[in-house]
N, C-alpha and C positions, 0 to 999 in steps of 0.2 A: 410635464416631465416625460410624457410618452414620446415627444418628438425629439428630445435631446437627452444627453447623458452627462451628468455632472461628475467629473473625475475627482474633484476636490471633495465632494460629498461622498463619493465612493470610498476614498481613503479614510474619511472620518467614520463612515459606517463600518468599515473593516475593523478599525481600532475599537469602536464601541462594541461590536459583536464579540470580540475576543476579551476585552477588558471590562466592559460594563454591559453584559448581555441582558440583564433585567431591564435596565433603562432603555436599551436599544429596542428590544422586542416589544416593550410596552408602548413605545411611540412609533413603531415601524408602520409605514404606509402599506395597506393591504390591497389597495386598488390603484389603478393608473395604467393598466395594460401590461403585457408580457415583455415589452421591449427592454425595459430596465433590467429585470431579472435575467433575461437572455444575455444581454451585454455583460452583466456582472459575472455570469457563469463563464462566458467566453474569456473575459479578462483573467479571472482566477485560473482557468485552464491554461491559458497562454503563459501566465507567470510561472505556473508549475512546470510547464514544458521547458521554458527557458532555464529554470533552475536545474532540472534533470539533464538538460543538454550540456550546460556548463560543467556539472559534476562528471558527466561522461567524458568530456574532453580532458578533465583533470584526473581521470581515473579514480574518482571518488564515488563512483556509482557501482552498484552490484553488477551492472552490465555495461558494456561499451557499445556505442553505436557508430556505424560507418555509412557514408554516402546517403542513400535515401532514408536510412534509418534515423539519421540525424535530423533530417527534415521532418520525418514522422514524429520525432520527439517534440518538435515545436508545434506542429499543427494538430497532431493526434489528441493531446489532452484537451484542446479547445473544442474539438469536435465531440469527444466523449463527454465533455462538460455539458454541452447542449442536450445530448441524449440523456445524460444523468439527471439533468434538471427536470425533464418531463417525466421520466420514470420515477425519480425521487419525489416529484410533486404528487404523483398518484399514490405512492407508498405513504407519504406524509399525510395525505388526505384520508387514507384508510385508518392510519393510527389516530389521527385527530377525531375521526368519526367514532372509533372505539372509545376514545376518552371523552366523548360528548362535546367536542370542539367544533370549530369552523370547518365546513365541508366545501367551501368555495375553492376551486382549483387554483385560481390566481393567488389567493392568500397563502396557500400551502406551497405553491411554486416559489413565491417570494421568500418564504422561510427557508426553503431548500437552497435558494441562491445565496442567501446570507450565510448559511452554514458551510457553503463551499469555500469560505475563507480559510478553512482548515486544509484545503488542498495544497496551497503554497507552503503552509507551515509544515505539513507532512513531507513535502518535497525538500524543504530547507534542511530537515534533519535526516534525510534519507542517506546522507553520506556516512552516517554512523554504522550502517550495515557493512560497509567496506572495512571498517575498523574492527567491529565485533558483531557477529550475527545476533548474539543475545542482547547486546546494548541497543542495537537498532530495533530489535523486536520489542523491547521494553518501552523505549521512547515512542515507537509507533503505537503501541497499545495504550499508553497514557494519553496520547493525542486523540485516539479513537474514543476512549472513555470520556474525555473532556467533550468530545463531539456529542456523545449521548447526553451529557449534562446540559449542553447548549440546546439540544433538542427538547429536553424537558422544560427548560426555561421558555423556549419558543412556544411550546404547546400551551403552557399555562398563561403566559403573558401576551402572546400575539394571537393565538388561535382560540383563546378562552376555553381551554380544555379543563376538565375536572382534575384538580391537583392530585387527589388521592389515587384516582385511576391512572393518571399519567405516571405517577411514581411506580405503580405496579408494572405497567407496560414497559417503561424504560428500565426498571430493575430486571425484568425478564430478559430484555434484549441485552443488558449488560452481562447477565449470567451466561447467556448463549454465546456471547462474544468471547468471554473468558474461557469457556469450555472449548470453543473452536480454536482459540489461541493455544490452549494447552495441548490440543490435538496436533496442531502444527509443530509445536515445540517437541512433542514426543516423536513425530514423524521425522523431524530434522535430526534428532539424536539417533534414532534408529538407522536412518540413512547414513549418518556419519559412522556409526558402529559397524554397519555392513561394509562400508567403504574401507574401514581399517582392517576388517577381517579379510576382505578380498585382497588388499595390499599385502597383508601378512602371508596369505596363501600363495600369492604371486611370487613373493620373495622366497618363500619356502620351495616352491616349484622350481624357481630359477636356480636355487642352491642345489636341489636334487639333480637338475639337469646338468649343472656344472660338474657334480660328482660323477654322474654317469659318463660324461664326456671324458673326464680324467681317467676313469676305469677303462674306457674304450681305447684311449691313447696308450695306457699301460699294457693292455692286451695286445695292441698292435706292435708295440715294442718287443713284447715277449715272443710273439710269433716271428718277428723279423730276426730276433736273436736265435730262436730255435732253428729257423731256416738256414741261418748262417752257420750254425754248429753242424747241421746235417751236411752242408756242402763241404765243410772241412773234414 
């Protein structure tokens, strides 16, 4: 398996990870080299990039890309996926160690590669942000929380972590995520409120400037009239 990559198996594994995580992580191969998880991470990253790129062309993304930015949208996620795989593997290893689970880097990296299936899912629903920031935020949060659930399943079934400890660790991570999400929500609302206030002040200032201009015009007319009367 280290010398080739089975795309048919890749598709089946992706479905199993999302729909039958307990079965998948219980039977997941934990050895065989890093080639497979690297390719899997790259494929997930590339798929995410394609989705973001298409949405940007359809103006269904929160941002629009031009020229080199469009190319970066396709290649960037794949590159970051590789980086994320190794960083995520280290983080997963630390979490697994805390929970009394497997501390082999390859096993943890394979778990992270499997969890990256959520990347394309997140990208697929990213268009919701262009419809409603709050709807996009809620859906994104639900996907992220499901990712934490999958992480718990992987810790217990693939990395042989202690279930009770894993529950506590994942629970803490979930609380921290919700708190950070709430902070983002408050920041967005505050920024929106400040924007509305600035707009109102700008409109008020424009109105006052218009009134001042009208008064200057009236004063000019009065001066012209007075000057004309003095000539007469």
